[in-house]
mmCIF file of the N, C-alpha and C atoms, coordinates in Angstrom:
data_MODEL
# 
_entry.id   MODEL 
# 
loop_
_atom_site.group_PDB 
_atom_site.id 
_atom_site.type_symbol 
_atom_site.label_atom_id 
_atom_site.label_alt_id 
_atom_site.label_comp_id 
_atom_site.label_asym_id 
_atom_site.label_entity_id 
_atom_site.label_seq_id 
_atom_site.pdbx_PDB_ins_code 
_atom_site.Cartn_x 
_atom_site.Cartn_y 
_atom_site.Cartn_z 
_atom_site.occupancy 
_atom_site.B_iso_or_equiv 
_atom_site.pdbx_formal_charge 
_atom_site.auth_seq_id 
_atom_site.auth_comp_id 
_atom_site.auth_asym_id 
_atom_site.auth_atom_id 
_atom_site.pdbx_PDB_model_num 
ATOM 1   N N  . MET A 1 1  ? 0.848   -1.176 0.000  1.00 0.00 ? 1  MET A N  1 
ATOM 2   C CA . MET A 1 1  ? 0.000   0.000  0.000  1.00 0.00 ? 1  MET A CA 1 
ATOM 3   C C  . MET A 1 1  ? 0.897   1.244  0.000  1.00 0.00 ? 1  MET A C  1 
ATOM 4   N N  . ALA A 1 2  ? 0.787   2.058  -1.017 1.00 0.00 ? 2  ALA A N  1 
ATOM 5   C CA . ALA A 1 2  ? 1.650   3.225  -1.190 1.00 0.00 ? 2  ALA A CA 1 
ATOM 6   C C  . ALA A 1 2  ? 1.458   4.258  -0.090 1.00 0.00 ? 2  ALA A C  1 
ATOM 7   N N  . ALA A 1 3  ? 0.222   4.504  0.308  1.00 0.00 ? 3  ALA A N  1 
ATOM 8   C CA . ALA A 1 3  ? -0.045  5.508  1.338  1.00 0.00 ? 3  ALA A CA 1 
ATOM 9   C C  . ALA A 1 3  ? 0.568   5.089  2.673  1.00 0.00 ? 3  ALA A C  1 
ATOM 10  N N  . ARG A 1 4  ? 0.482   3.820  2.998  1.00 0.00 ? 4  ARG A N  1 
ATOM 11  C CA . ARG A 1 4  ? 1.052   3.345  4.267  1.00 0.00 ? 4  ARG A CA 1 
ATOM 12  C C  . ARG A 1 4  ? 2.567   3.495  4.261  1.00 0.00 ? 4  ARG A C  1 
ATOM 13  N N  . ALA A 1 5  ? 3.213   3.135  3.169  1.00 0.00 ? 5  ALA A N  1 
ATOM 14  C CA . ALA A 1 5  ? 4.674   3.266  3.066  1.00 0.00 ? 5  ALA A CA 1 
ATOM 15  C C  . ALA A 1 5  ? 5.084   4.733  3.173  1.00 0.00 ? 5  ALA A C  1 
ATOM 16  N N  . ARG A 1 6  ? 4.336   5.618  2.551  1.00 0.00 ? 6  ARG A N  1 
ATOM 17  C CA . ARG A 1 6  ? 4.635   7.055  2.614  1.00 0.00 ? 6  ARG A CA 1 
ATOM 18  C C  . ARG A 1 6  ? 4.454   7.582  4.038  1.00 0.00 ? 6  ARG A C  1 
ATOM 19  N N  . ASN A 1 7  ? 3.377   7.184  4.710  1.00 0.00 ? 7  ASN A N  1 
ATOM 20  C CA . ASN A 1 7  ? 3.155   7.612  6.092  1.00 0.00 ? 7  ASN A CA 1 
ATOM 21  C C  . ASN A 1 7  ? 4.248   7.090  7.015  1.00 0.00 ? 7  ASN A C  1 
ATOM 22  N N  . GLU A 1 8  ? 4.654   5.837  6.838  1.00 0.00 ? 8  GLU A N  1 
ATOM 23  C CA . GLU A 1 8  ? 5.712   5.269  7.679  1.00 0.00 ? 8  GLU A CA 1 
ATOM 24  C C  . GLU A 1 8  ? 7.046   5.970  7.437  1.00 0.00 ? 8  GLU A C  1 
ATOM 25  N N  . ARG A 1 9  ? 7.272   6.434  6.232  1.00 0.00 ? 9  ARG A N  1 
ATOM 26  C CA . ARG A 1 9  ? 8.514   7.151  5.917  1.00 0.00 ? 9  ARG A CA 1 
ATOM 27  C C  . ARG A 1 9  ? 8.502   8.549  6.546  1.00 0.00 ? 9  ARG A C  1 
ATOM 28  N N  . ARG A 1 10 ? 7.372   9.228  6.476  1.00 0.00 ? 10 ARG A N  1 
ATOM 29  C CA . ARG A 1 10 ? 7.267   10.596 6.994  1.00 0.00 ? 10 ARG A CA 1 
ATOM 30  C C  . ARG A 1 10 ? 7.102   10.655 8.508  1.00 0.00 ? 10 ARG A C  1 
ATOM 31  N N  . PHE A 1 11 ? 6.494   9.643  9.083  1.00 0.00 ? 11 PHE A N  1 
ATOM 32  C CA . PHE A 1 11 ? 6.223   9.601  10.523 1.00 0.00 ? 11 PHE A CA 1 
ATOM 33  C C  . PHE A 1 11 ? 6.840   8.330  11.092 1.00 0.00 ? 11 PHE A C  1 
ATOM 34  N N  . PRO A 1 12 ? 8.042   8.431  11.665 1.00 0.00 ? 12 PRO A N  1 
ATOM 35  C CA . PRO A 1 12 ? 8.771   7.241  12.093 1.00 0.00 ? 12 PRO A CA 1 
ATOM 36  C C  . PRO A 1 12 ? 8.106   6.434  13.213 1.00 0.00 ? 12 PRO A C  1 
ATOM 37  N N  . GLN A 1 13 ? 7.307   7.069  14.062 1.00 0.00 ? 13 GLN A N  1 
ATOM 38  C CA . GLN A 1 13 ? 6.634   6.350  15.133 1.00 0.00 ? 13 GLN A CA 1 
ATOM 39  C C  . GLN A 1 13 ? 5.162   6.189  14.774 1.00 0.00 ? 13 GLN A C  1 
ATOM 40  N N  . TRP A 1 14 ? 4.613   5.030  15.119 1.00 0.00 ? 14 TRP A N  1 
ATOM 41  C CA . TRP A 1 14 ? 3.189   4.813  14.898 1.00 0.00 ? 14 TRP A CA 1 
ATOM 42  C C  . TRP A 1 14 ? 2.700   3.694  15.797 1.00 0.00 ? 14 TRP A C  1 
ATOM 43  N N  . GLU A 1 15 ? 1.362   3.682  15.982 1.00 0.00 ? 15 GLU A N  1 
ATOM 44  C CA . GLU A 1 15 ? 0.719   2.604  16.722 1.00 0.00 ? 15 GLU A CA 1 
ATOM 45  C C  . GLU A 1 15 ? -0.590  2.250  16.030 1.00 0.00 ? 15 GLU A C  1 
ATOM 46  N N  . GLY A 1 16 ? -0.952  0.989  16.092 1.00 0.00 ? 16 GLY A N  1 
ATOM 47  C CA . GLY A 1 16 ? -2.210  0.541  15.524 1.00 0.00 ? 16 GLY A CA 1 
ATOM 48  C C  . GLY A 1 16 ? -3.371  0.922  16.426 1.00 0.00 ? 16 GLY A C  1 
ATOM 49  N N  . LEU A 1 17 ? -4.512  1.196  15.824 1.00 0.00 ? 17 LEU A N  1 
ATOM 50  C CA . LEU A 1 17 ? -5.723  1.535  16.568 1.00 0.00 ? 17 LEU A CA 1 
ATOM 51  C C  . LEU A 1 17 ? -6.707  0.372  16.483 1.00 0.00 ? 17 LEU A C  1 
ATOM 52  N N  . PRO A 1 18 ? -7.623  0.254  17.425 1.00 0.00 ? 18 PRO A N  1 
ATOM 53  C CA . PRO A 1 18 ? -8.565  -0.877 17.451 1.00 0.00 ? 18 PRO A CA 1 
ATOM 54  C C  . PRO A 1 18 ? -9.412  -1.007 16.181 1.00 0.00 ? 18 PRO A C  1 
ATOM 55  N N  . ASP A 1 19 ? -9.685  0.115  15.503 1.00 0.00 ? 19 ASP A N  1 
ATOM 56  C CA . ASP A 1 19 ? -10.527 0.073  14.300 1.00 0.00 ? 19 ASP A CA 1 
ATOM 57  C C  . ASP A 1 19 ? -9.738  -0.264 13.039 1.00 0.00 ? 19 ASP A C  1 
ATOM 58  N N  . GLY A 1 20 ? -8.451  -0.600 13.182 1.00 0.00 ? 20 GLY A N  1 
ATOM 59  C CA . GLY A 1 20 ? -7.631  -0.938 12.020 1.00 0.00 ? 20 GLY A CA 1 
ATOM 60  C C  . GLY A 1 20 ? -6.841  0.241  11.479 1.00 0.00 ? 20 GLY A C  1 
ATOM 61  N N  . GLY A 1 21 ? -7.123  1.429  11.977 1.00 0.00 ? 21 GLY A N  1 
ATOM 62  C CA . GLY A 1 21 ? -6.378  2.610  11.557 1.00 0.00 ? 21 GLY A CA 1 
ATOM 63  C C  . GLY A 1 21 ? -5.051  2.692  12.287 1.00 0.00 ? 21 GLY A C  1 
ATOM 64  N N  . ARG A 1 22 ? -4.384  3.803  12.114 1.00 0.00 ? 22 ARG A N  1 
ATOM 65  C CA . ARG A 1 22 ? -3.104  4.021  12.771 1.00 0.00 ? 22 ARG A CA 1 
ATOM 66  C C  . ARG A 1 22 ? -2.987  5.454  13.254 1.00 0.00 ? 22 ARG A C  1 
ATOM 67  N N  . ARG A 1 23 ? -2.184  5.642  14.305 1.00 0.00 ? 23 ARG A N  1 
ATOM 68  C CA . ARG A 1 23 ? -1.814  6.969  14.786 1.00 0.00 ? 23 ARG A CA 1 
ATOM 69  C C  . ARG A 1 23 ? -0.317  7.097  14.551 1.00 0.00 ? 23 ARG A C  1 
ATOM 70  N N  . TYR A 1 24 ? 0.055   8.022  13.670 1.00 0.00 ? 24 TYR A N  1 
ATOM 71  C CA . TYR A 1 24 ? 1.460   8.285  13.364 1.00 0.00 ? 24 TYR A CA 1 
ATOM 72  C C  . TYR A 1 24 ? 1.887   9.555  14.078 1.00 0.00 ? 24 TYR A C  1 
ATOM 73  N N  . TRP A 1 25 ? 3.178   9.660  14.433 1.00 0.00 ? 25 TRP A N  1 
ATOM 74  C CA . TRP A 1 25 ? 3.681   10.921 14.974 1.00 0.00 ? 25 TRP A CA 1 
ATOM 75  C C  . TRP A 1 25 ? 5.167   11.059 14.715 1.00 0.00 ? 25 TRP A C  1 
ATOM 76  N N  . ARG A 1 26 ? 5.590   12.308 14.728 1.00 0.00 ? 26 ARG A N  1 
ATOM 77  C CA . ARG A 1 26 ? 7.010   12.641 14.613 1.00 0.00 ? 26 ARG A CA 1 
ATOM 78  C C  . ARG A 1 26 ? 7.284   13.843 15.492 1.00 0.00 ? 26 ARG A C  1 
ATOM 79  N N  . ILE A 1 27 ? 8.518   13.946 15.974 1.00 0.00 ? 27 ILE A N  1 
ATOM 80  C CA . ILE A 1 27 ? 8.915   15.027 16.868 1.00 0.00 ? 27 ILE A CA 1 
ATOM 81  C C  . ILE A 1 27 ? 9.963   15.883 16.174 1.00 0.00 ? 27 ILE A C  1 
ATOM 82  N N  . ILE A 1 28 ? 9.738   17.193 16.220 1.00 0.00 ? 28 ILE A N  1 
ATOM 83  C CA . ILE A 1 28 ? 10.666  18.169 15.652 1.00 0.00 ? 28 ILE A CA 1 
ATOM 84  C C  . ILE A 1 28 ? 11.170  19.030 16.811 1.00 0.00 ? 28 ILE A C  1 
ATOM 85  N N  . ARG A 1 29 ? 12.467  19.011 17.045 1.00 0.00 ? 29 ARG A N  1 
ATOM 86  C CA . ARG A 1 29 ? 13.072  19.801 18.123 1.00 0.00 ? 29 ARG A CA 1 
ATOM 87  C C  . ARG A 1 29 ? 13.017  21.283 17.796 1.00 0.00 ? 29 ARG A C  1 
ATOM 88  N N  . GLY A 1 30 ? 12.803  22.109 18.822 1.00 0.00 ? 30 GLY A N  1 
ATOM 89  C CA . GLY A 1 30 ? 12.811  23.554 18.661 1.00 0.00 ? 30 GLY A CA 1 
ATOM 90  C C  . GLY A 1 30 ? 14.229  24.063 18.479 1.00 0.00 ? 30 GLY A C  1 
ATOM 91  N N  . ALA A 1 31 ? 14.363  25.255 17.926 1.00 0.00 ? 31 ALA A N  1 
ATOM 92  C CA . ALA A 1 31 ? 15.688  25.834 17.681 1.00 0.00 ? 31 ALA A CA 1 
ATOM 93  C C  . ALA A 1 31 ? 16.431  26.108 18.981 1.00 0.00 ? 31 ALA A C  1 
ATOM 94  N N  . THR A 1 32 ? 15.720  26.519 20.023 1.00 0.00 ? 32 THR A N  1 
ATOM 95  C CA . THR A 1 32 ? 16.386  26.825 21.289 1.00 0.00 ? 32 THR A CA 1 
ATOM 96  C C  . THR A 1 32 ? 15.908  25.941 22.428 1.00 0.00 ? 32 THR A C  1 
ATOM 97  N N  . ALA A 1 33 ? 14.647  25.580 22.445 1.00 0.00 ? 33 ALA A N  1 
ATOM 98  C CA . ALA A 1 33 ? 14.108  24.750 23.529 1.00 0.00 ? 33 ALA A CA 1 
ATOM 99  C C  . ALA A 1 33 ? 12.766  24.169 23.092 1.00 0.00 ? 33 ALA A C  1 
ATOM 100 N N  . GLY A 1 34 ? 12.339  23.143 23.780 1.00 0.00 ? 34 GLY A N  1 
ATOM 101 C CA . GLY A 1 34 ? 11.039  22.546 23.502 1.00 0.00 ? 34 GLY A CA 1 
ATOM 102 C C  . GLY A 1 34 ? 11.014  21.776 22.198 1.00 0.00 ? 34 GLY A C  1 
ATOM 103 N N  . TYR A 1 35 ? 9.813   21.358 21.822 1.00 0.00 ? 35 TYR A N  1 
ATOM 104 C CA . TYR A 1 35 ? 9.649   20.602 20.583 1.00 0.00 ? 35 TYR A CA 1 
ATOM 105 C C  . TYR A 1 35 ? 8.190   20.625 20.141 1.00 0.00 ? 35 TYR A C  1 
ATOM 106 N N  . ALA A 1 36 ? 7.982   20.254 18.894 1.00 0.00 ? 36 ALA A N  1 
ATOM 107 C CA . ALA A 1 36 ? 6.637   20.098 18.350 1.00 0.00 ? 36 ALA A CA 1 
ATOM 108 C C  . ALA A 1 36 ? 6.446   18.625 18.011 1.00 0.00 ? 36 ALA A C  1 
ATOM 109 N N  . ARG A 1 37 ? 5.270   18.113 18.281 1.00 0.00 ? 37 ARG A N  1 
ATOM 110 C CA . ARG A 1 37 ? 4.933   16.743 17.920 1.00 0.00 ? 37 ARG A CA 1 
ATOM 111 C C  . ARG A 1 37 ? 3.769   16.816 16.945 1.00 0.00 ? 37 ARG A C  1 
ATOM 112 N N  . TYR A 1 38 ? 3.948   16.237 15.765 1.00 0.00 ? 38 TYR A N  1 
ATOM 113 C CA . TYR A 1 38 ? 2.903   16.194 14.753 1.00 0.00 ? 38 TYR A CA 1 
ATOM 114 C C  . TYR A 1 38 ? 2.243   14.826 14.813 1.00 0.00 ? 38 TYR A C  1 
ATOM 115 N N  . VAL A 1 39 ? 0.922   14.797 14.985 1.00 0.00 ? 39 VAL A N  1 
ATOM 116 C CA . VAL A 1 39 ? 0.172   13.558 15.130 1.00 0.00 ? 39 VAL A CA 1 
ATOM 117 C C  . VAL A 1 39 ? -0.819  13.461 13.976 1.00 0.00 ? 39 VAL A C  1 
ATOM 118 N N  . LYS A 1 40 ? -0.738  12.355 13.242 1.00 0.00 ? 40 LYS A N  1 
ATOM 119 C CA . LYS A 1 40 ? -1.637  12.107 12.115 1.00 0.00 ? 40 LYS A CA 1 
ATOM 120 C C  . LYS A 1 40 ? -2.408  10.825 12.392 1.00 0.00 ? 40 LYS A C  1 
ATOM 121 N N  . VAL A 1 41 ? -3.732  10.897 12.344 1.00 0.00 ? 41 VAL A N  1 
ATOM 122 C CA . VAL A 1 41 ? -4.583  9.725  12.552 1.00 0.00 ? 41 VAL A CA 1 
ATOM 123 C C  . VAL A 1 41 ? -5.218  9.366  11.216 1.00 0.00 ? 41 VAL A C  1 
ATOM 124 N N  . VAL A 1 42 ? -5.092  8.088  10.851 1.00 0.00 ? 42 VAL A N  1 
ATOM 125 C CA . VAL A 1 42 ? -5.660  7.610  9.594  1.00 0.00 ? 42 VAL A CA 1 
ATOM 126 C C  . VAL A 1 42 ? -6.584  6.437  9.865  1.00 0.00 ? 42 VAL A C  1 
ATOM 127 N N  . GLY A 1 43 ? -7.524  6.227  8.957  1.00 0.00 ? 43 GLY A N  1 
ATOM 128 C CA . GLY A 1 43 ? -8.421  5.089  9.043  1.00 0.00 ? 43 GLY A CA 1 
ATOM 129 C C  . GLY A 1 43 ? -7.750  3.833  8.514  1.00 0.00 ? 43 GLY A C  1 
ATOM 130 N N  . ALA A 1 44 ? -8.475  2.719  8.513  1.00 0.00 ? 44 ALA A N  1 
ATOM 131 C CA . ALA A 1 44 ? -7.936  1.448  8.049  1.00 0.00 ? 44 ALA A CA 1 
ATOM 132 C C  . ALA A 1 44 ? -7.490  1.509  6.594  1.00 0.00 ? 44 ALA A C  1 
ATOM 133 N N  . ASP A 1 45 ? -8.089  2.401  5.809  1.00 0.00 ? 45 ASP A N  1 
ATOM 134 C CA . ASP A 1 45 ? -7.727  2.557  4.398  1.00 0.00 ? 45 ASP A CA 1 
ATOM 135 C C  . ASP A 1 45 ? -6.622  3.597  4.195  1.00 0.00 ? 45 ASP A C  1 
ATOM 136 N N  . GLU A 1 46 ? -6.015  4.071  5.308  1.00 0.00 ? 46 GLU A N  1 
ATOM 137 C CA . GLU A 1 46 ? -4.952  5.080  5.315  1.00 0.00 ? 46 GLU A CA 1 
ATOM 138 C C  . GLU A 1 46 ? -5.434  6.475  4.903  1.00 0.00 ? 46 GLU A C  1 
ATOM 139 N N  . ALA A 1 47 ? -6.743  6.689  4.843  1.00 0.00 ? 47 ALA A N  1 
ATOM 140 C CA . ALA A 1 47 ? -7.274  8.025  4.578  1.00 0.00 ? 47 ALA A CA 1 
ATOM 141 C C  . ALA A 1 47 ? -7.099  8.866  5.840  1.00 0.00 ? 47 ALA A C  1 
ATOM 142 N N  . THR A 1 48 ? -6.612  10.088 5.690  1.00 0.00 ? 48 THR A N  1 
ATOM 143 C CA . THR A 1 48 ? -6.336  10.960 6.825  1.00 0.00 ? 48 THR A CA 1 
ATOM 144 C C  . THR A 1 48 ? -7.633  11.396 7.505  1.00 0.00 ? 48 THR A C  1 
ATOM 145 N N  . LEU A 1 49 ? -7.699  11.204 8.831  1.00 0.00 ? 49 LEU A N  1 
ATOM 146 C CA . LEU A 1 49 ? -8.843  11.631 9.624  1.00 0.00 ? 49 LEU A CA 1 
ATOM 147 C C  . LEU A 1 49 ? -8.543  12.925 10.367 1.00 0.00 ? 49 LEU A C  1 
ATOM 148 N N  . SER A 1 50 ? -7.308  13.081 10.849 1.00 0.00 ? 50 SER A N  1 
ATOM 149 C CA . SER A 1 50 ? -6.936  14.315 11.533 1.00 0.00 ? 50 SER A CA 1 
ATOM 150 C C  . SER A 1 50 ? -5.419  14.484 11.558 1.00 0.00 ? 50 SER A C  1 
ATOM 151 N N  . ILE A 1 51 ? -5.004  15.747 11.639 1.00 0.00 ? 51 ILE A N  1 
ATOM 152 C CA . ILE A 1 51 ? -3.602  16.105 11.829 1.00 0.00 ? 51 ILE A CA 1 
ATOM 153 C C  . ILE A 1 51 ? -3.588  17.205 12.886 1.00 0.00 ? 51 ILE A C  1 
ATOM 154 N N  . VAL A 1 52 ? -2.791  16.993 13.934 1.00 0.00 ? 52 VAL A N  1 
ATOM 155 C CA . VAL A 1 52 ? -2.697  17.953 15.032 1.00 0.00 ? 52 VAL A CA 1 
ATOM 156 C C  . VAL A 1 52 ? -1.227  18.197 15.339 1.00 0.00 ? 52 VAL A C  1 
ATOM 157 N N  . GLN A 1 53 ? -0.879  19.471 15.555 1.00 0.00 ? 53 GLN A N  1 
ATOM 158 C CA . GLN A 1 53 ? 0.450   19.847 16.010 1.00 0.00 ? 53 GLN A CA 1 
ATOM 159 C C  . GLN A 1 53 ? 0.344   20.130 17.502 1.00 0.00 ? 53 GLN A C  1 
ATOM 160 N N  . GLU A 1 54 ? 1.215   19.500 18.288 1.00 0.00 ? 54 GLU A N  1 
ATOM 161 C CA . GLU A 1 54 ? 1.274   19.737 19.726 1.00 0.00 ? 54 GLU A CA 1 
ATOM 162 C C  . GLU A 1 54 ? 2.597   20.435 20.028 1.00 0.00 ? 54 GLU A C  1 
ATOM 163 N N  . ILE A 1 55 ? 2.560   21.510 20.796 1.00 0.00 ? 55 ILE A N  1 
ATOM 164 C CA . ILE A 1 55 ? 3.755   22.276 21.141 1.00 0.00 ? 55 ILE A CA 1 
ATOM 165 C C  . ILE A 1 55 ? 4.081   22.025 22.616 1.00 0.00 ? 55 ILE A C  1 
ATOM 166 N N  . TYR A 1 56 ? 5.328   21.640 22.886 1.00 0.00 ? 56 TYR A N  1 
ATOM 167 C CA . TYR A 1 56 ? 5.786   21.354 24.240 1.00 0.00 ? 56 TYR A CA 1 
ATOM 168 C C  . TYR A 1 56 ? 6.901   22.315 24.618 1.00 0.00 ? 56 TYR A C  1 
ATOM 169 N N  . ASP A 1 57 ? 6.954   22.679 25.909 1.00 0.00 ? 57 ASP A N  1 
ATOM 170 C CA . ASP A 1 57 ? 8.021   23.573 26.376 1.00 0.00 ? 57 ASP A CA 1 
ATOM 171 C C  . ASP A 1 57 ? 9.280   22.758 26.682 1.00 0.00 ? 57 ASP A C  1 
ATOM 172 N N  . ALA A 1 58 ? 10.304  23.432 27.184 1.00 0.00 ? 58 ALA A N  1 
ATOM 173 C CA . ALA A 1 58 ? 11.590  22.786 27.472 1.00 0.00 ? 58 ALA A CA 1 
ATOM 174 C C  . ALA A 1 58 ? 11.487  21.711 28.546 1.00 0.00 ? 58 ALA A C  1 
ATOM 175 N N  . ASP A 1 59 ? 10.455  21.790 29.385 1.00 0.00 ? 59 ASP A N  1 
ATOM 176 C CA . ASP A 1 59 ? 10.253  20.794 30.442 1.00 0.00 ? 59 ASP A CA 1 
ATOM 177 C C  . ASP A 1 59 ? 9.349   19.641 30.004 1.00 0.00 ? 59 ASP A C  1 
ATOM 178 N N  . GLY A 1 60 ? 8.945   19.635 28.743 1.00 0.00 ? 60 GLY A N  1 
ATOM 179 C CA . GLY A 1 60 ? 8.107   18.567 28.226 1.00 0.00 ? 60 GLY A CA 1 
ATOM 180 C C  . GLY A 1 60 ? 6.626   18.716 28.523 1.00 0.00 ? 60 GLY A C  1 
ATOM 181 N N  . ARG A 1 61 ? 6.197   19.919 28.931 1.00 0.00 ? 61 ARG A N  1 
ATOM 182 C CA . ARG A 1 61 ? 4.776   20.172 29.197 1.00 0.00 ? 61 ARG A CA 1 
ATOM 183 C C  . ARG A 1 61 ? 4.092   20.667 27.937 1.00 0.00 ? 61 ARG A C  1 
ATOM 184 N N  . LEU A 1 62 ? 2.919   20.125 27.659 1.00 0.00 ? 62 LEU A N  1 
ATOM 185 C CA . LEU A 1 62 ? 2.116   20.572 26.524 1.00 0.00 ? 62 LEU A CA 1 
ATOM 186 C C  . LEU A 1 62 ? 1.653   21.999 26.786 1.00 0.00 ? 62 LEU A C  1 
ATOM 187 N N  . ILE A 1 63 ? 1.950   22.919 25.862 1.00 0.00 ? 63 ILE A N  1 
ATOM 188 C CA . ILE A 1 63 ? 1.553   24.314 26.081 1.00 0.00 ? 63 ILE A CA 1 
ATOM 189 C C  . ILE A 1 63 ? 0.564   24.825 25.029 1.00 0.00 ? 63 ILE A C  1 
ATOM 190 N N  . ALA A 1 64 ? 0.487   24.160 23.862 1.00 0.00 ? 64 ALA A N  1 
ATOM 191 C CA . ALA A 1 64 ? -0.454  24.599 22.827 1.00 0.00 ? 64 ALA A CA 1 
ATOM 192 C C  . ALA A 1 64 ? -0.716  23.455 21.859 1.00 0.00 ? 64 ALA A C  1 
ATOM 193 N N  . THR A 1 65 ? -1.885  23.511 21.225 1.00 0.00 ? 65 THR A N  1 
ATOM 194 C CA . THR A 1 65 ? -2.218  22.571 20.152 1.00 0.00 ? 65 THR A CA 1 
ATOM 195 C C  . THR A 1 65 ? -2.680  23.362 18.939 1.00 0.00 ? 65 THR A C  1 
ATOM 196 N N  . HIS A 1 66 ? -2.566  22.735 17.783 1.00 0.00 ? 66 HIS A N  1 
ATOM 197 C CA . HIS A 1 66 ? -3.005  23.366 16.546 1.00 0.00 ? 66 HIS A CA 1 
ATOM 198 C C  . HIS A 1 66 ? -3.559  22.272 15.645 1.00 0.00 ? 66 HIS A C  1 
ATOM 199 N N  . GLU A 1 67 ? -4.899  22.191 15.568 1.00 0.00 ? 67 GLU A N  1 
ATOM 200 C CA . GLU A 1 67 ? -5.530  21.241 14.655 1.00 0.00 ? 67 GLU A CA 1 
ATOM 201 C C  . GLU A 1 67 ? -5.361  21.780 13.244 1.00 0.00 ? 67 GLU A C  1 
ATOM 202 N N  . LYS A 1 68 ? -4.791  20.983 12.360 1.00 0.00 ? 68 LYS A N  1 
ATOM 203 C CA . LYS A 1 68 ? -4.538  21.422 10.991 1.00 0.00 ? 68 LYS A CA 1 
ATOM 204 C C  . LYS A 1 68 ? -5.491  20.771 9.985  1.00 0.00 ? 68 LYS A C  1 
ATOM 205 N N  . PHE A 1 69 ? -6.032  19.595 10.305 1.00 0.00 ? 69 PHE A N  1 
ATOM 206 C CA . PHE A 1 69 ? -6.933  18.889 9.407  1.00 0.00 ? 69 PHE A CA 1 
ATOM 207 C C  . PHE A 1 69 ? -7.900  18.090 10.255 1.00 0.00 ? 69 PHE A C  1 
ATOM 208 N N  . PRO A 1 70 ? -9.164  18.048 9.989  1.00 0.00 ? 70 PRO A N  1 
ATOM 209 C CA . PRO A 1 70 ? -9.855  18.452 8.777  1.00 0.00 ? 70 PRO A CA 1 
ATOM 210 C C  . PRO A 1 70 ? -10.164 19.941 8.698  1.00 0.00 ? 70 PRO A C  1 
ATOM 211 N N  . VAL A 1 71 ? -10.144 20.646 9.851  1.00 0.00 ? 71 VAL A N  1 
ATOM 212 C CA . VAL A 1 71 ? -10.386 22.087 9.850  1.00 0.00 ? 71 VAL A CA 1 
ATOM 213 C C  . VAL A 1 71 ? -9.227  22.757 10.574 1.00 0.00 ? 71 VAL A C  1 
ATOM 214 N N  . ASP A 1 72 ? -8.629  23.765 9.953  1.00 0.00 ? 72 ASP A N  1 
ATOM 215 C CA . ASP A 1 72 ? -7.529  24.485 10.583 1.00 0.00 ? 72 ASP A CA 1 
ATOM 216 C C  . ASP A 1 72 ? -8.107  25.438 11.623 1.00 0.00 ? 72 ASP A C  1 
ATOM 217 N N  . THR A 1 73 ? -7.894  25.117 12.893 1.00 0.00 ? 73 THR A N  1 
ATOM 218 C CA . THR A 1 73 ? -8.474  25.906 13.974 1.00 0.00 ? 73 THR A CA 1 
ATOM 219 C C  . THR A 1 73 ? -7.492  26.906 14.576 1.00 0.00 ? 73 THR A C  1 
ATOM 220 N N  . GLY A 1 74 ? -6.254  26.899 14.125 1.00 0.00 ? 74 GLY A N  1 
ATOM 221 C CA . GLY A 1 74 ? -5.253  27.799 14.683 1.00 0.00 ? 74 GLY A CA 1 
ATOM 222 C C  . GLY A 1 74 ? -4.725  27.287 16.013 1.00 0.00 ? 74 GLY A C  1 
ATOM 223 N N  . HIS A 1 75 ? -3.748  27.999 16.565 1.00 0.00 ? 75 HIS A N  1 
ATOM 224 C CA . HIS A 1 75 ? -3.142  27.602 17.831 1.00 0.00 ? 75 HIS A CA 1 
ATOM 225 C C  . HIS A 1 75 ? -4.096  27.868 18.993 1.00 0.00 ? 75 HIS A C  1 
ATOM 226 N N  . LYS A 1 76 ? -4.122  26.922 19.929 1.00 0.00 ? 76 LYS A N  1 
ATOM 227 C CA . LYS A 1 76 ? -4.915  27.063 21.143 1.00 0.00 ? 76 LYS A CA 1 
ATOM 228 C C  . LYS A 1 76 ? -4.003  26.781 22.319 1.00 0.00 ? 76 LYS A C  1 
ATOM 229 N N  . ARG A 1 77 ? -3.897  27.739 23.215 1.00 0.00 ? 77 ARG A N  1 
ATOM 230 C CA . ARG A 1 77 ? -3.089  27.579 24.425 1.00 0.00 ? 77 ARG A CA 1 
ATOM 231 C C  . ARG A 1 77 ? -3.725  26.531 25.335 1.00 0.00 ? 77 ARG A C  1 
ATOM 232 N N  . VAL A 1 78 ? -2.887  25.763 25.995 1.00 0.00 ? 78 VAL A N  1 
ATOM 233 C CA . VAL A 1 78 ? -3.339  24.793 26.978 1.00 0.00 ? 78 VAL A CA 1 
ATOM 234 C C  . VAL A 1 78 ? -3.088  25.403 28.355 1.00 0.00 ? 78 VAL A C  1 
ATOM 235 N N  . VAL A 1 79 ? -4.104  25.402 29.199 1.00 0.00 ? 79 VAL A N  1 
ATOM 236 C CA . VAL A 1 79 ? -3.974  25.972 30.529 1.00 0.00 ? 79 VAL A CA 1 
ATOM 237 C C  . VAL A 1 79 ? -3.207  24.963 31.392 1.00 0.00 ? 79 VAL A C  1 
ATOM 238 N N  . VAL A 1 80 ? -2.110  25.437 31.971 1.00 0.00 ? 80 VAL A N  1 
ATOM 239 C CA . VAL A 1 80 ? -1.254  24.595 32.794 1.00 0.00 ? 80 VAL A CA 1 
ATOM 240 C C  . VAL A 1 80 ? -1.436  24.978 34.254 1.00 0.00 ? 80 VAL A C  1 
ATOM 241 N N  . SER A 1 81 ? -1.747  23.994 35.060 1.00 0.00 ? 81 SER A N  1 
ATOM 242 C CA . SER A 1 81 ? -1.891  24.244 36.492 1.00 0.00 ? 81 SER A CA 1 
ATOM 243 C C  . SER A 1 81 ? -0.502  24.392 37.113 1.00 0.00 ? 81 SER A C  1 
ATOM 244 N N  . ARG A 1 82 ? -0.313  25.413 37.896 1.00 0.00 ? 82 ARG A N  1 
ATOM 245 C CA . ARG A 1 82 ? 0.970   25.660 38.555 1.00 0.00 ? 82 ARG A CA 1 
ATOM 246 C C  . ARG A 1 82 ? 0.974   25.157 39.997 1.00 0.00 ? 82 ARG A C  1 
ATOM 247 N N  . GLY A 1 83 ? -0.059  24.410 40.375 1.00 0.00 ? 83 GLY A N  1 
ATOM 248 C CA . GLY A 1 83 ? -0.170  23.919 41.759 1.00 0.00 ? 83 GLY A CA 1 
ATOM 249 C C  . GLY A 1 83 ? 0.911   22.914 42.098 1.00 0.00 ? 83 GLY A C  1 
ATOM 250 N N  . GLY A 1 84 ? 1.131   22.656 43.343 1.00 0.00 ? 84 GLY A N  1 
ATOM 251 C CA . GLY A 1 84 ? 2.186   21.750 43.743 1.00 0.00 ? 84 GLY A CA 1 
ATOM 252 C C  . GLY A 1 84 ? 1.797   20.956 44.867 1.00 0.00 ? 84 GLY A C  1 
# 
């Protein structure tokens, strides 16, 4: 399957889902700190269901998300509790 081979090449990590689809992801390090994780969810036929960018700070805390597909919703800040 060409789409599966292309997804595996572009997204080195993946896991199978109960419905036969897959969740692919890749991590891109930030220039100075933190990283972005791109998550792509596909159905059993490898058709794209969603693509989300997750932004993490230098401590590995999720600070923002950006849904890119099926609808581009823009960046959304994640509220982080500072309690201890």
